[in-house]
N, C-alpha and C positions, 0 to 999 in steps of 0.2 A: 755490360750486364754479365755476371758470372754464371757458371753452369748451375749453381744452386738456385739462383733466382729464376732461371729458365725452368728448372724442375718444379719450383713452386707454381709458376705461371701455367705449367702444362696441365694443371687441373681445370683451368678455365674452359677449354674446349669440351670437357666432359660435362660441365654445367650447362653450356649452350646446347649440346646434344640432348641432355636430359630434359631441358625445357621444351625443345622441339618435339621430342618423343611424347612428353606429357600432353602438349597441346594436341598432337595428332591422336593420341590414345583417347583423350576426352572427347574429341570431335567424333571419332568412330563410335565411342560409347553413346554419344547423344543420338546416333542413328540406330545402333543395334541394341542398346541397353544391356550390353554384355558386362556383367560384374567383373569379369577377369580383366577387361580393358580399363575399368575404373581403378582396380587395384594396381595395375601396371602404371597408369597415369599418376596416381597418388604416390606410388613408390618413386617414380622419376622426379616428382616434386621434392621428395625427401632427399634424393641424391643431389639435386640442384642446391638445396639448402645446405647440405653437407659441404659441397664445394664452396659455397659462399662463406660459410663459417671458417673453413680452412684458409681461404684466400685473405680474409681480413686479418686473420691471425698471422699468416706468413708475411703479410705486408706491414705488420706491426701497426695497424690502424687502431687496434685496441690493445691495452697492456695485459691481456688475459690469455689463459690457455683455452683456445677455442676448439682444440682437438677432441675434447670430450664430446662436445655437441656434434662434431663431424662424424665421429664413430657411431654415436647414438643414432643419428639420422640415416647414415648409409647402411648400418647393420639392420635397422628396422626395415628399410627398403628391401634388402636382400631376403630377409625373413619372409616377408609377405609375398614377394615374387615366387619364392620356393613353395610356400604353403598353398598358393593359388593353383599349383600343379598337382596338389594332393587331393583337395576337396573335390567331391563328385556331384553333389546336388546343388540346386539353386539356393536352397535354404542355407546350406553350409557356406556358400559364397557370400550371402548376405550377412551371416554371422562374422565371416572373416572381414568384411568391410567395416563392420562395427568395431571389431577388435583393432583394425588398422587405425581407426579414428582415436581409439584410446591410446595406442602407442604413439600416435602423433602428438597427443596431448602431453605424454611423458617426455617426448623429445623437446617440446616447447619449454617444459619445466627445466630440463637440462640446459637449454639455451639461456633461460632467464637466470639460472644459477651460475653461469659462466664466470662472473666477477669473483665468486667465492670458491670456485673449484681449484684445486691445487695444480701446480705444474707437474709434469711427469717426472718422477724421481729417478727413473731408469729408462733407457731405450727399450728395455724388455716389455714395458707396459704398452706403448703404441704398437710394437711388433706383435704382441699377443692379441691386442684388439683387432689388428689387421688380419691376423691368422684366423680369428673367430669369424670375421666377415667373409674371408676366403672360403672357410669350411662351409658356411651356409650356401654360398654360391656353388661350391663343389657338390653339395647335396642336390641342388637343383640340376646340376650337370648330369649326375648319375641318374636322377629321376627321369629326365628327358631321354637320356641314352637308353634306359630300360624301356621306356615307352616306345622308342623307335624300334628297338629289337622286337618288341611285342606286336606293334601295329604297322611298322614300316611306313608311317605317315610322313609327308613332307614337312608338316608343322613341327613334329618332334625332332626331325633331322636339323632343321634350321635353328630351333631352340637349343639343341645340343651344341651346335657350332657357336652360337652366340655366347652361351655360358662357358664354353671352353676358352673363348677369347677373353671373357671377363675374368675368369679364374687365373689365366696366364698373366693378365695384366696386374692383378693384385699380388701374385707371387713375386713379380719383378719389383714390387715396392718394398718388400721386406728387407733386402740388403741395405737400402738407403736409410731405413729406420734404425737399423742396428749399427751400421758403420757408414755414416755420412761422409762421402768423399766424391770427387769428380766422376769416378768410374761408376759408383752406385747411383749417382745422380742421373747419369745417362740411362741406366736401367729403369729408373723411376720415370723419366720422360717417355721412354719406349713403352713402358707399361701403361702410362696414361693414354697414349694414342691407340694402343691395342684395345683398351677398354672402350674408347669411343666407337671403334668398329664393332665391338661386342654388343654394346647397348643398341647400336643402330641395327644390328642383325636381329635382335629381339623384336624390334618394331617391324622389321620386314616379315618376321614369322607371324606376328599378330595381324598384320595387314593383308598379306598374300598367302600365308600358309594354310 
């Protein structure tokens, strides 16, 4: 197995962790009825779907460009995790949940359209999509860093650390998208495992923070 194949498979642990976090988040939601945990759980399901779409494409199980669906699902997840840190009232959280369902429907449309979506004509396209996703997580990072400076709460500190890991992981992906070679593949693998720890840290924050 070459280094590129390992880099492609390195996404698999992220999908496993995302599913575990989703199950845990929905379980705690069933006890606490916290809409924030529902949004987190659903976002993790979107990330797991993004990993699944990426893996079947990388393994050439389907002859289509599954990366459009991957970026749609993962960016949607990032967006709603970020937005859940901004809303303040219970009614706003309920509206955010409804909006998340709508976006999930749009992601399903993208998945269904996968057979007719074009391949990337330039490496700049996936790199740009990855950078957009990174910027959304970066916004969440700065939001929780600001909340920590404001309130000095343990929850905000753990969330800041989690998003810092996630953002770092995504930054390490960009070189592989622009210049695929064994060196950048190693960066990609490293970034994947850093994101595993980042997402796990988010769950720790919601569980114990």
